[in-house]
N, CA, C, O and the ligand as a Tripos MOL2 file, in Angstrom:
@<TRIPOS>MOLECULE
protein
  297   295    75     0     0
PROTEIN
NO_CHARGES

@<TRIPOS>ATOM
      1 N          18.1790   11.1890   -8.8990 N.3       1 MET1
      2 CA         16.7840   11.1450   -8.9290 C.3       1 MET1
      3 C          16.3110    9.8690   -8.2450 C.2       1 MET1
      4 O          16.9850    8.8460   -8.1260 O.2       1 MET1
      5 N          14.9490   10.0760   -7.7690 N.am      2 GLU2
      6 CA         14.4000    8.8480   -7.2440 C.3       2 GLU2
      7 C          12.9710    8.8360   -7.9360 C.2       2 GLU2
      8 O          12.3230    9.8180   -8.3000 O.2       2 GLU2
      9 N          12.6390    7.5210   -8.0310 N.am      3 ARG3
     10 CA         11.2920    7.2160   -8.6400 C.3       3 ARG3
     11 C          10.4490    6.8790   -7.4620 C.2       3 ARG3
     12 O          10.7970    5.9980   -6.6760 O.2       3 ARG3
     13 N           9.2530    7.6160   -7.3050 N.am      4 ALA4
     14 CA          8.2900    7.3990   -6.2330 C.3       4 ALA4
     15 C           7.0290    6.7310   -6.6560 C.2       4 ALA4
     16 O           6.5870    7.0050   -7.7710 O.2       4 ALA4
     17 N           6.4550    5.9600   -5.9610 N.am      5 THR5
     18 CA          5.1080    5.3200   -6.1740 C.3       5 THR5
     19 C           4.1920    5.7480   -5.0790 C.2       5 THR5
     20 O           4.5760    5.5470   -3.9270 O.2       5 THR5
     21 N           3.0890    6.2810   -5.2680 N.am      6 LEU6
     22 CA          2.1180    6.7110   -4.2270 C.3       6 LEU6
     23 C           0.8740    6.0390   -4.5250 C.2       6 LEU6
     24 O           0.5380    5.7950   -5.6840 O.2       6 LEU6
     25 N           0.1190    5.7070   -3.4260 N.am      7 THR7
     26 CA         -1.3090    5.3460   -3.6400 C.3       7 THR7
     27 C          -2.0920    6.5950   -3.3630 C.2       7 THR7
     28 O          -1.7460    7.3330   -2.4420 O.2       7 THR7
     29 N          -3.1630    6.8760   -4.1370 N.am      8 ILE8
     30 CA         -3.9250    8.0650   -3.9740 C.3       8 ILE8
     31 C          -5.5100    7.5800   -3.8820 C.2       8 ILE8
     32 O          -6.0850    7.0880   -4.8540 O.2       8 ILE8
     33 N          -6.0880    7.7620   -2.7060 N.am      9 ASN9
     34 CA         -7.3880    7.4480   -2.4940 C.3       9 ASN9
     35 C          -8.2840    8.6370   -2.8110 C.2       9 ASN9
     36 O          -7.8520    9.7730   -2.6180 O.2       9 ASN9
     37 N          -9.4590    8.4430   -3.2670 N.am     10 GLY10
     38 CA        -10.4440    9.5580   -3.5040 C.3      10 GLY10
     39 C         -10.5190   10.0720   -4.9330 C.2      10 GLY10
     40 O         -11.2390   11.0300   -5.2140 O.2      10 GLY10
     41 N          -9.8130    9.4680   -5.7970 N.am     11 MET11
     42 CA         -9.9470    9.8140   -7.1700 C.3      11 MET11
     43 C         -11.0940    9.0170   -7.8250 C.2      11 MET11
     44 O         -11.1530    7.7880   -7.7940 O.2      11 MET11
     45 N         -12.0200    9.8360   -8.4340 N.am     12 HIS12
     46 CA        -13.1170    8.9710   -8.9500 C.3      12 HIS12
     47 C         -13.3090    9.0450  -10.5340 C.2      12 HIS12
     48 O         -14.0330    8.2560  -11.1410 O.2      12 HIS12
     49 N         -12.6190   10.0290  -11.1140 N.am     13 CYS13
     50 CA        -12.8840   10.1830  -12.5970 C.3      13 CYS13
     51 C         -11.5650   10.7890  -13.1900 C.2      13 CYS13
     52 O         -10.6340   11.0970  -12.4450 O.2      13 CYS13
     53 N         -11.5120   10.9460  -14.4970 N.am     14 ALA14
     54 CA        -10.4520   11.3850  -15.1700 C.3      14 ALA14
     55 C         -10.0730   12.8310  -14.8210 C.2      14 ALA14
     56 O          -8.9310   13.2630  -14.9770 O.2      14 ALA14
     57 N         -11.2160   13.6410  -14.2840 N.am     15 GLY15
     58 CA        -10.8590   15.0240  -13.8460 C.3      15 GLY15
     59 C          -9.9810   14.9880  -12.6150 C.2      15 GLY15
     60 O          -9.0100   15.7310  -12.4710 O.2      15 GLY15
     61 N         -10.4190   13.9800  -11.6360 N.am     16 CYS16
     62 CA         -9.6460   13.8850  -10.4810 C.3      16 CYS16
     63 C          -8.1510   13.4410  -10.7640 C.2      16 CYS16
     64 O          -7.2480   13.9900  -10.1320 O.2      16 CYS16
     65 N          -7.8890   12.5260  -11.6360 N.am     17 ALA17
     66 CA         -6.6940   11.9950  -12.0150 C.3      17 ALA17
     67 C          -5.8510   13.1800  -12.5460 C.2      17 ALA17
     68 O          -4.6800   13.3210  -12.1920 O.2      17 ALA17
     69 N          -6.4620   14.0250  -13.3990 N.am     18 LYS18
     70 CA         -5.6810   15.1120  -13.8830 C.3      18 LYS18
     71 C          -5.4290   16.2080  -12.9210 C.2      18 LYS18
     72 O          -4.3890   16.8600  -13.0140 O.2      18 LYS18
     73 N          -6.3360   16.4670  -11.9720 N.am     19 SER19
     74 CA         -5.9010   17.3680  -10.9610 C.3      19 SER19
     75 C          -4.7180   16.8380  -10.1080 C.2      19 SER19
     76 O          -3.8400   17.6170   -9.7370 O.2      19 SER19
     77 N          -4.6870   15.5230   -9.7930 N.am     20 ALA20
     78 CA         -3.6300   14.9460   -9.0420 C.3      20 ALA20
     79 C          -2.3350   15.0670   -9.8160 C.2      20 ALA20
     80 O          -1.3030   15.4290   -9.2530 O.2      20 ALA20
     81 N          -2.3810   14.7720  -11.0870 N.am     21 LYS21
     82 CA         -1.2490   14.8480  -11.9220 C.3      21 LYS21
     83 C          -0.7060   16.2310  -11.9490 C.2      21 LYS21
     84 O           0.5090   16.3770  -11.8170 O.2      21 LYS21
     85 N          -1.5000   17.2880  -12.1120 N.am     22 GLU22
     86 CA         -1.1130   18.5900  -12.1190 C.3      22 GLU22
     87 C          -0.4450   18.9770  -10.8080 C.2      22 GLU22
     88 O           0.5540   19.6950  -10.7740 O.2      22 GLU22
     89 N          -1.0310   18.4770   -9.7430 N.am     23 ALA23
     90 CA         -0.4350   18.8800   -8.3700 C.3      23 ALA23
     91 C           1.0400   18.3870   -8.2610 C.2      23 ALA23
     92 O           1.9530   19.0680   -7.7940 O.2      23 ALA23
     93 N           1.1670   17.0700   -8.7670 N.am     24 ILE24
     94 CA          2.4840   16.4320   -8.6900 C.3      24 ILE24
     95 C           3.5000   17.0320   -9.5680 C.2      24 ILE24
     96 O           4.6890   17.0420   -9.2500 O.2      24 ILE24
     97 N           3.0370   17.5540  -10.7110 N.am     25 GLU25
     98 CA          3.8650   18.1360  -11.7680 C.3      25 GLU25
     99 C           4.4480   19.4300  -11.3730 C.2      25 GLU25
    100 O           5.3240   19.9800  -12.0410 O.2      25 GLU25
    101 N           3.9530   19.9210  -10.2660 N.am     26 ARG26
    102 CA          4.6560   21.2650   -9.7690 C.3      26 ARG26
    103 C           5.9490   20.9770   -9.1370 C.2      26 ARG26
    104 O           6.7380   21.8850   -8.8720 O.2      26 ARG26
    105 N           6.2070   19.6570   -8.8690 N.am     27 PHE27
    106 CA          7.4160   19.1890   -8.0950 C.3      27 PHE27
    107 C           8.2620   18.2160   -8.7820 C.2      27 PHE27
    108 O           9.4640   18.1490   -8.5250 O.2      27 PHE27
    109 N           7.7030   17.4630   -9.6390 N.am     28 ALA28
    110 CA          8.3160   16.2290  -10.0990 C.3      28 ALA28
    111 C           7.9430   16.0260  -11.7450 C.2      28 ALA28
    112 O           7.0160   16.6020  -12.3160 O.2      28 ALA28
    113 N           8.7240   15.2370  -12.2580 N.am     29 GLY29
    114 CA          8.5920   14.9620  -13.6530 C.3      29 GLY29
    115 C           8.1440   13.5230  -13.9270 C.2      29 GLY29
    116 O           8.0750   12.7260  -12.9920 O.2      29 GLY29
    117 N           7.8360   13.1660  -15.1880 N.am     30 GLY30
    118 CA          7.5020   11.8510  -15.6470 C.3      30 GLY30
    119 C           6.4070   11.3080  -14.8700 C.2      30 GLY30
    120 O           6.4960   10.1800  -14.3870 O.2      30 GLY30
    121 N           5.2310   12.1370  -14.6950 N.am     31 VAL31
    122 CA          4.2070   11.8190  -13.8510 C.3      31 VAL31
    123 C           3.2410   10.9900  -14.4590 C.2      31 VAL31
    124 O           2.6600   11.3400  -15.4870 O.2      31 VAL31
    125 N           3.0110    9.8160  -13.8420 N.am     32 VAL32
    126 CA          1.8150    8.9100  -14.5180 C.3      32 VAL32
    127 C           0.8380    8.5900  -13.2580 C.2      32 VAL32
    128 O           1.1440    8.1290  -12.1590 O.2      32 VAL32
    129 N          -0.3640    8.9560  -13.7320 N.am     33 VAL33
    130 CA         -1.4930    8.6770  -12.6700 C.3      33 VAL33
    131 C          -2.2870    7.5770  -13.1720 C.2      33 VAL33
    132 O          -2.8210    7.6950  -14.2740 O.2      33 VAL33
    133 N          -2.4380    6.4400  -12.4410 N.am     34 ASP34
    134 CA         -3.2950    5.2990  -12.8590 C.3      34 ASP34
    135 C          -4.4940    5.4650  -12.0350 C.2      34 ASP34
    136 O          -4.4940    5.1660  -10.8410 O.2      34 ASP34
    137 N          -5.5580    5.9560  -12.6710 N.am     35 LEU35
    138 CA         -6.8820    6.0680  -12.0260 C.3      35 LEU35
    139 C          -7.3780    4.7250  -11.5180 C.2      35 LEU35
    140 O          -7.7990    4.6070  -10.3670 O.2      35 LEU35
    141 N          -7.3270    3.6890  -12.3970 N.am     36 GLU36
    142 CA         -7.9510    2.4660  -12.0620 C.3      36 GLU36
    143 C          -7.3490    1.7890  -10.7200 C.2      36 GLU36
    144 O          -8.0590    1.3090   -9.8360 O.2      36 GLU36
    145 N          -6.0170    1.8220  -10.6990 N.am     37 ASN37
    146 CA         -5.2830    1.2660   -9.6380 C.3      37 ASN37
    147 C          -4.9640    2.2170   -8.4740 C.2      37 ASN37
    148 O          -4.3700    1.8470   -7.4620 O.2      37 ASN37
    149 N          -5.4110    3.4920   -8.6950 N.am     38 LYS38
    150 CA         -5.1960    4.5020   -7.6380 C.3      38 LYS38
    151 C          -3.7160    4.5240   -7.2820 C.2      38 LYS38
    152 O          -3.3760    4.3530   -6.1110 O.2      38 LYS38
    153 N          -2.8410    4.7250   -8.2280 N.am     39 ILE39
    154 CA         -1.4150    4.8330   -8.0550 C.3      39 ILE39
    155 C          -0.8780    5.9250   -8.9170 C.2      39 ILE39
    156 O          -1.3050    6.1080  -10.0570 O.2      39 ILE39
    157 N           0.0160    6.6160   -8.3980 N.am     40 ALA40
    158 CA          0.7210    7.6360   -9.1880 C.3      40 ALA40
    159 C           2.2370    7.3610   -9.0770 C.2      40 ALA40
    160 O           2.7110    6.9550   -8.0160 O.2      40 ALA40
    161 N           2.9250    7.5590  -10.0620 N.am     41 SER41
    162 CA          4.3910    7.3690   -9.9670 C.3      41 SER41
    163 C           5.1110    8.5590  -10.7980 C.2      41 SER41
    164 O           4.5650    9.0940  -11.7630 O.2      41 SER41
    165 N           6.2970    8.8880  -10.3560 N.am     42 PHE42
    166 CA          6.8950   10.0510  -10.8290 C.3      42 PHE42
    167 C           8.3860   10.0670  -10.3370 C.2      42 PHE42
    168 O           8.7580    9.3580   -9.4020 O.2      42 PHE42
    169 N           9.2270   10.9240  -11.0280 N.am     43 ASP43
    170 CA         10.6440   11.0700  -10.6070 C.3      43 ASP43
    171 C          10.7060   12.4380   -9.9870 C.2      43 ASP43
    172 O          10.0560   13.3990  -10.3990 O.2      43 ASP43
    173 N          11.5550   12.4570   -8.9440 N.am     44 TYR44
    174 CA         11.7600   13.6320   -8.2260 C.3      44 TYR44
    175 C          13.2450   13.7770   -7.7850 C.2      44 TYR44
    176 O          13.9850   12.8010   -7.9060 O.2      44 TYR44
    177 N          13.6790   14.8540   -7.3200 N.am     45 ASP45
    178 CA         15.0340   15.0590   -6.8570 C.3      45 ASP45
    179 C          15.0550   15.2980   -5.5150 C.2      45 ASP45
    180 O          14.7240   16.4080   -5.0970 O.2      45 ASP45
    181 N          15.4440   14.2980   -4.6680 N.am     46 PRO46
    182 CA         15.3630   14.4470   -3.1380 C.3      46 PRO46
    183 C          16.3190   15.4170   -2.6300 C.2      46 PRO46
    184 O          16.2560   15.7000   -1.4340 O.2      46 PRO46
    185 N          17.2400   15.9960   -3.4070 N.am     47 GLN47
    186 CA         17.9780   17.0050   -2.9040 C.3      47 GLN47
    187 C          17.2170   18.3940   -3.0030 C.2      47 GLN47
    188 O          17.5900   19.3740   -2.3580 O.2      47 GLN47
    189 N          16.2060   18.4080   -3.7920 N.am     48 LYS48
    190 CA         15.4440   19.6730   -3.8860 C.3      48 LYS48
    191 C          14.0530   19.6290   -3.3130 C.2      48 LYS48
    192 O          13.4910   20.6620   -2.9490 O.2      48 LYS48
    193 N          13.4950   18.4460   -3.2310 N.am     49 ILE49
    194 CA         12.1150   18.4360   -2.5640 C.3      49 ILE49
    195 C          11.9960   17.2090   -1.8730 C.2      49 ILE49
    196 O          12.5090   16.1670   -2.2800 O.2      49 ILE49
    197 N          11.2700   17.3170   -0.7400 N.am     50 ASN50
    198 CA         11.0070   16.2220    0.2000 C.3      50 ASN50
    199 C           9.7440   15.5360   -0.2520 C.2      50 ASN50
    200 O           8.7560   16.2270   -0.5000 O.2      50 ASN50
    201 N           9.7050   14.1980   -0.3790 N.am     51 ILE51
    202 CA          8.6160   13.4020   -0.8460 C.3      51 ILE51
    203 C           7.4080   13.7680    0.0210 C.2      51 ILE51
    204 O           6.2890   13.7680   -0.4910 O.2      51 ILE51
    205 N           7.5710   14.0610    1.2310 N.am     52 GLU52
    206 CA          6.3660   14.4200    2.0630 C.3      52 GLU52
    207 C           5.8010   15.6810    1.6330 C.2      52 GLU52
    208 O           4.6150   15.8820    1.8920 O.2      52 GLU52
    209 N           6.4680   16.5610    1.0160 N.am     53 ARG53
    210 CA          5.8620   17.8730    0.4890 C.3      53 ARG53
    211 C           4.9980   17.5930   -0.6850 C.2      53 ARG53
    212 O           3.9510   18.2170   -0.8600 O.2      53 ARG53
    213 N           5.4340   16.6230   -1.5320 N.am     54 ILE54
    214 CA          4.6620   16.2280   -2.5580 C.3      54 ILE54
    215 C           3.3540   15.4120   -2.2860 C.2      54 ILE54
    216 O           2.3280   15.5320   -2.9550 O.2      54 ILE54
    217 N           3.5110   14.5860   -1.2460 N.am     55 ARG55
    218 CA          2.3760   13.9190   -0.6840 C.3      55 ARG55
    219 C           1.3230   14.8520   -0.1810 C.2      55 ARG55
    220 O           0.1340   14.7530   -0.4820 O.2      55 ARG55
    221 N           1.8650   15.8240    0.6540 N.am     56 ALA56
    222 CA          1.0130   16.8500    1.2290 C.3      56 ALA56
    223 C           0.1740   17.6290    0.1430 C.2      56 ALA56
    224 O          -1.0180   17.9040    0.2850 O.2      56 ALA56
    225 N           0.9470   17.9550   -0.9710 N.am     57 ALA57
    226 CA          0.2190   18.6850   -1.9940 C.3      57 ALA57
    227 C          -0.9640   17.9710   -2.5760 C.2      57 ALA57
    228 O          -1.9510   18.6010   -2.9550 O.2      57 ALA57
    229 N          -0.8780   16.6650   -2.6520 N.am     58 ILE58
    230 CA         -2.0420   15.8250   -3.1660 C.3      58 ILE58
    231 C          -3.1330   15.8700   -2.1230 C.2      58 ILE58
    232 O          -4.3130   15.9870   -2.4520 O.2      58 ILE58
    233 N          -2.7750   15.7840   -0.9670 N.am     59 ASP59
    234 CA         -3.7950   15.7760    0.1550 C.3      59 ASP59
    235 C          -4.5660   17.0600    0.0310 C.2      59 ASP59
    236 O          -5.7940   17.1320    0.0310 O.2      59 ASP59
    237 N          -3.6360   18.1770   -0.0870 N.am     60 ASP60
    238 CA         -4.2750   19.6500   -0.0790 C.3      60 ASP60
    239 C          -5.3900   19.8410   -1.1460 C.2      60 ASP60
    240 O          -6.2370   20.7260   -1.0240 O.2      60 ASP60
    241 N          -5.3580   19.0010   -2.1700 N.am     61 ILE61
    242 CA         -6.4570   19.2590   -3.0650 C.3      61 ILE61
    243 C          -7.5500   18.2390   -2.8840 C.2      61 ILE61
    244 O          -8.4150   18.1390   -3.7540 O.2      61 ILE61
    245 N          -7.5700   17.4870   -1.8280 N.am     62 GLY62
    246 CA         -8.7360   16.7420   -1.4960 C.3      62 GLY62
    247 C          -8.5530   15.2120   -1.6100 C.2      62 GLY62
    248 O          -9.5100   14.4650   -1.4050 O.2      62 GLY62
    249 N          -7.3960   14.7690   -1.9180 N.am     63 PHE63
    250 CA         -7.1710   13.2270   -2.0950 C.3      63 PHE63
    251 C          -6.3980   12.7570   -0.7910 C.2      63 PHE63
    252 O          -6.0120   13.5710    0.0480 O.2      63 PHE63
    253 N          -6.2150   11.4990   -0.6860 N.am     64 GLU64
    254 CA         -5.4790   10.8640    0.4520 C.3      64 GLU64
    255 C          -4.3850   10.0870   -0.0310 C.2      64 GLU64
    256 O          -4.5680    8.9470   -0.4590 O.2      64 GLU64
    257 N          -3.1440   10.6800    0.0130 N.am     65 ALA65
    258 CA         -2.0410   10.0470   -0.6510 C.3      65 ALA65
    259 C          -1.0950    9.4450    0.4400 C.2      65 ALA65
    260 O          -0.8910   10.0240    1.5070 O.2      65 ALA65
    261 N          -0.5290    8.2440    0.1050 N.am     66 ASP66
    262 CA          0.4660    7.5110    0.9700 C.3      66 ASP66
    263 C           1.6360    7.1200    0.0630 C.2      66 ASP66
    264 O           1.4490    6.6540   -1.0610 O.2      66 ASP66
    265 N           2.8520    7.3240    0.5890 N.am     67 VAL67
    266 CA          4.0080    6.8380   -0.1280 C.3      67 VAL67
    267 C           4.1050    5.4380   -0.1290 C.2      67 VAL67
    268 O           4.1790    4.8640    0.9580 O.2      67 VAL67
    269 N           4.1170    4.8030   -1.1620 N.am     68 TYR68
    270 CA          4.1850    3.3230   -1.2400 C.3      68 TYR68
    271 C           5.6430    2.8620   -1.3430 C.2      68 TYR68
    272 O           6.0820    1.9910   -0.5920 O.2      68 TYR68
    273 N           6.3890    3.4630   -2.2870 N.am     69 LYS69
    274 CA          7.7350    3.2430   -2.3180 C.3      69 LYS69
    275 C           8.5140    4.3040   -3.0450 C.2      69 LYS69
    276 O           7.9760    5.0660   -3.8490 O.2      69 LYS69
    277 N           9.7930    4.3370   -2.7440 N.am     70 THR70
    278 CA         10.6450    5.1380   -3.5300 C.3      70 THR70
    279 C          11.9150    4.3190   -3.8910 C.2      70 THR70
    280 O          12.3320    3.4980   -3.0750 O.2      70 THR70
    281 N          12.4960    4.4900   -4.9800 N.am     71 ALA71
    282 CA         13.7350    3.7340   -5.3790 C.3      71 ALA71
    283 C          14.5380    4.7300   -6.1480 C.2      71 ALA71
    284 O          14.0310    5.6070   -6.8460 O.2      71 ALA71
    285 N          15.9510    4.5290   -5.9640 N.am     72 GLN72
    286 CA         16.8230    5.3910   -6.6930 C.3      72 GLN72
    287 C          16.9010    4.9580   -8.1080 C.2      72 GLN72
    288 O          16.9760    3.7640   -8.3960 O.2      72 GLN72
    289 N          16.8830    6.0230   -9.1170 N.am     73 VAL73
    290 CA         17.0830    5.7700  -10.4830 C.3      73 VAL73
    291 C          18.3010    6.6010  -10.9370 C.2      73 VAL73
    292 O          18.6700    7.6090  -10.3340 O.2      73 VAL73
    293 N          18.8710    6.1350  -11.9830 N.am     74 SER74
    294 CA         20.1410    6.8190  -12.3970 C.3      74 SER74
    295 C          19.7380    8.0090  -13.1830 C.2      74 SER74
    296 O          20.5940    8.7600  -13.6500 O.2      74 SER74
    297 CU        -13.2720   13.3230  -10.3180 Cu       75 CU75
@<TRIPOS>BOND
     1     1     2 1
     2     2     3 1
     3     3     4 2
     4     3     5 am
     5     5     6 1
     6     6     7 1
     7     7     8 2
     8     7     9 am
     9     9    10 1
    10    10    11 1
    11    11    12 2
    12    11    13 am
    13    13    14 1
    14    14    15 1
    15    15    16 2
    16    15    17 am
    17    17    18 1
    18    18    19 1
    19    19    20 2
    20    19    21 am
    21    21    22 1
    22    22    23 1
    23    23    24 2
    24    23    25 am
    25    25    26 1
    26    26    27 1
    27    27    28 2
    28    27    29 am
    29    29    30 1
    30    30    31 1
    31    31    32 2
    32    31    33 am
    33    33    34 1
    34    34    35 1
    35    35    36 2
    36    35    37 am
    37    37    38 1
    38    38    39 1
    39    39    40 2
    40    39    41 am
    41    41    42 1
    42    42    43 1
    43    43    44 2
    44    43    45 am
    45    45    46 1
    46    46    47 1
    47    47    48 2
    48    47    49 am
    49    49    50 1
    50    50    51 1
    51    51    52 2
    52    51    53 am
    53    53    54 1
    54    54    55 1
    55    55    56 2
    56    55    57 am
    57    57    58 1
    58    58    59 1
    59    59    60 2
    60    59    61 am
    61    61    62 1
    62    62    63 1
    63    63    64 2
    64    63    65 am
    65    65    66 1
    66    66    67 1
    67    67    68 2
    68    67    69 am
    69    69    70 1
    70    70    71 1
    71    71    72 2
    72    71    73 am
    73    73    74 1
    74    74    75 1
    75    75    76 2
    76    75    77 am
    77    77    78 1
    78    78    79 1
    79    79    80 2
    80    79    81 am
    81    81    82 1
    82    82    83 1
    83    83    84 2
    84    83    85 am
    85    85    86 1
    86    86    87 1
    87    87    88 2
    88    87    89 am
    89    89    90 1
    90    90    91 1
    91    91    92 2
    92    91    93 am
    93    93    94 1
    94    94    95 1
    95    95    96 2
    96    95    97 am
    97    97    98 1
    98    98    99 1
    99    99   100 2
   100    99   101 am
   101   101   102 1
   102   102   103 1
   103   103   104 2
   104   103   105 am
   105   105   106 1
   106   106   107 1
   107   107   108 2
   108   107   109 am
   109   109   110 1
   110   110   111 1
   111   111   112 2
   112   111   113 am
   113   113   114 1
   114   114   115 1
   115   115   116 2
   116   115   117 am
   117   117   118 1
   118   118   119 1
   119   119   120 2
   120   119   121 am
   121   121   122 1
   122   122   123 1
   123   123   124 2
   124   123   125 am
   125   125   126 1
   126   126   127 1
   127   127   128 2
   128   127   129 am
   129   129   130 1
   130   130   131 1
   131   131   132 2
   132   131   133 am
   133   133   134 1
   134   134   135 1
   135   135   136 2
   136   135   137 am
   137   137   138 1
   138   138   139 1
   139   139   140 2
   140   139   141 am
   141   141   142 1
   142   142   143 1
   143   143   144 2
   144   143   145 am
   145   145   146 1
   146   146   147 1
   147   147   148 2
   148   147   149 am
   149   149   150 1
   150   150   151 1
   151   151   152 2
   152   151   153 am
   153   153   154 1
   154   154   155 1
   155   155   156 2
   156   155   157 am
   157   157   158 1
   158   158   159 1
   159   159   160 2
   160   159   161 am
   161   161   162 1
   162   162   163 1
   163   163   164 2
   164   163   165 am
   165   165   166 1
   166   166   167 1
   167   167   168 2
   168   167   169 am
   169   169   170 1
   170   170   171 1
   171   171   172 2
   172   171   173 am
   173   173   174 1
   174   174   175 1
   175   175   176 2
   176   175   177 am
   177   177   178 1
   178   178   179 1
   179   179   180 2
   180   179   181 am
   181   181   182 1
   182   182   183 1
   183   183   184 2
   184   183   185 am
   185   185   186 1
   186   186   187 1
   187   187   188 2
   188   187   189 am
   189   189   190 1
   190   190   191 1
   191   191   192 2
   192   191   193 am
   193   193   194 1
   194   194   195 1
   195   195   196 2
   196   195   197 am
   197   197   198 1
   198   198   199 1
   199   199   200 2
   200   199   201 am
   201   201   202 1
   202   202   203 1
   203   203   204 2
   204   203   205 am
   205   205   206 1
   206   206   207 1
   207   207   208 2
   208   207   209 am
   209   209   210 1
   210   210   211 1
   211   211   212 2
   212   211   213 am
   213   213   214 1
   214   214   215 1
   215   215   216 2
   216   215   217 am
   217   217   218 1
   218   218   219 1
   219   219   220 2
   220   219   221 am
   221   221   222 1
   222   222   223 1
   223   223   224 2
   224   223   225 am
   225   225   226 1
   226   226   227 1
   227   227   228 2
   228   227   229 am
   229   229   230 1
   230   230   231 1
   231   231   232 2
   232   231   233 am
   233   233   234 1
   234   234   235 1
   235   235   236 2
   236   235   237 am
   237   237   238 1
   238   238   239 1
   239   239   240 2
   240   239   241 am
   241   241   242 1
   242   242   243 1
   243   243   244 2
   244   243   245 am
   245   245   246 1
   246   246   247 1
   247   247   248 2
   248   247   249 am
   249   249   250 1
   250   250   251 1
   251   251   252 2
   252   251   253 am
   253   253   254 1
   254   254   255 1
   255   255   256 2
   256   255   257 am
   257   257   258 1
   258   258   259 1
   259   259   260 2
   260   259   261 am
   261   261   262 1
   262   262   263 1
   263   263   264 2
   264   263   265 am
   265   265   266 1
   266   266   267 1
   267   267   268 2
   268   267   269 am
   269   269   270 1
   270   270   271 1
   271   271   272 2
   272   271   273 am
   273   273   274 1
   274   274   275 1
   275   275   276 2
   276   275   277 am
   277   277   278 1
   278   278   279 1
   279   279   280 2
   280   279   281 am
   281   281   282 1
   282   282   283 1
   283   283   284 2
   284   283   285 am
   285   285   286 1
   286   286   287 1
   287   287   288 2
   288   287   289 am
   289   289   290 1
   290   290   291 1
   291   291   292 2
   292   291   293 am
   293   293   294 1
   294   294   295 1
   295   295   296 2
@<TRIPOS>SUBSTRUCTURE
     1 MET1         2 RESIDUE 1 A MET
     2 GLU2         6 RESIDUE 1 A GLU
     3 ARG3        10 RESIDUE 1 A ARG
     4 ALA4        14 RESIDUE 1 A ALA
     5 THR5        18 RESIDUE 1 A THR
     6 LEU6        22 RESIDUE 1 A LEU
     7 THR7        26 RESIDUE 1 A THR
     8 ILE8        30 RESIDUE 1 A ILE
     9 ASN9        34 RESIDUE 1 A ASN
    10 GLY10       38 RESIDUE 1 A GLY
    11 MET11       42 RESIDUE 1 A MET
    12 HIS12       46 RESIDUE 1 A HIS
    13 CYS13       50 RESIDUE 1 A CYS
    14 ALA14       54 RESIDUE 1 A ALA
    15 GLY15       58 RESIDUE 1 A GLY
    16 CYS16       62 RESIDUE 1 A CYS
    17 ALA17       66 RESIDUE 1 A ALA
    18 LYS18       70 RESIDUE 1 A LYS
    19 SER19       74 RESIDUE 1 A SER
    20 ALA20       78 RESIDUE 1 A ALA
    21 LYS21       82 RESIDUE 1 A LYS
    22 GLU22       86 RESIDUE 1 A GLU
    23 ALA23       90 RESIDUE 1 A ALA
    24 ILE24       94 RESIDUE 1 A ILE
    25 GLU25       98 RESIDUE 1 A GLU
    26 ARG26      102 RESIDUE 1 A ARG
    27 PHE27      106 RESIDUE 1 A PHE
    28 ALA28      110 RESIDUE 1 A ALA
    29 GLY29      114 RESIDUE 1 A GLY
    30 GLY30      118 RESIDUE 1 A GLY
    31 VAL31      122 RESIDUE 1 A VAL
    32 VAL32      126 RESIDUE 1 A VAL
    33 VAL33      130 RESIDUE 1 A VAL
    34 ASP34      134 RESIDUE 1 A ASP
    35 LEU35      138 RESIDUE 1 A LEU
    36 GLU36      142 RESIDUE 1 A GLU
    37 ASN37      146 RESIDUE 1 A ASN
    38 LYS38      150 RESIDUE 1 A LYS
    39 ILE39      154 RESIDUE 1 A ILE
    40 ALA40      158 RESIDUE 1 A ALA
    41 SER41      162 RESIDUE 1 A SER
    42 PHE42      166 RESIDUE 1 A PHE
    43 ASP43      170 RESIDUE 1 A ASP
    44 TYR44      174 RESIDUE 1 A TYR
    45 ASP45      178 RESIDUE 1 A ASP
    46 PRO46      182 RESIDUE 1 A PRO
    47 GLN47      186 RESIDUE 1 A GLN
    48 LYS48      190 RESIDUE 1 A LYS
    49 ILE49      194 RESIDUE 1 A ILE
    50 ASN50      198 RESIDUE 1 A ASN
    51 ILE51      202 RESIDUE 1 A ILE
    52 GLU52      206 RESIDUE 1 A GLU
    53 ARG53      210 RESIDUE 1 A ARG
    54 ILE54      214 RESIDUE 1 A ILE
    55 ARG55      218 RESIDUE 1 A ARG
    56 ALA56      222 RESIDUE 1 A ALA
    57 ALA57      226 RESIDUE 1 A ALA
    58 ILE58      230 RESIDUE 1 A ILE
    59 ASP59      234 RESIDUE 1 A ASP
    60 ASP60      238 RESIDUE 1 A ASP
    61 ILE61      242 RESIDUE 1 A ILE
    62 GLY62      246 RESIDUE 1 A GLY
    63 PHE63      250 RESIDUE 1 A PHE
    64 GLU64      254 RESIDUE 1 A GLU
    65 ALA65      258 RESIDUE 1 A ALA
    66 ASP66      262 RESIDUE 1 A ASP
    67 VAL67      266 RESIDUE 1 A VAL
    68 TYR68      270 RESIDUE 1 A TYR
    69 LYS69      274 RESIDUE 1 A LYS
    70 THR70      278 RESIDUE 1 A THR
    71 ALA71      282 RESIDUE 1 A ALA
    72 GLN72      286 RESIDUE 1 A GLN
    73 VAL73      290 RESIDUE 1 A VAL
    74 SER74      294 RESIDUE 1 A SER
    75 CU75       297 GROUP 0 **** ****
């Protein structure tokens, strides 16, 4: 598994954060969206899903996401 951290621009309220969280949860687990700092972190399986696909899913619902970092976790 990998732990990814993304920046998400365009989130303005708790509703936005919830939408972003739900979009990510379609592909990944342990999702935490930090509205104040405009950051999302989650665990995903790079064998099953490309991080770019997750990033694109966030953009698809109207936000602007960028992969900040990924790190292997056990
Ligand atoms: Cu909102």
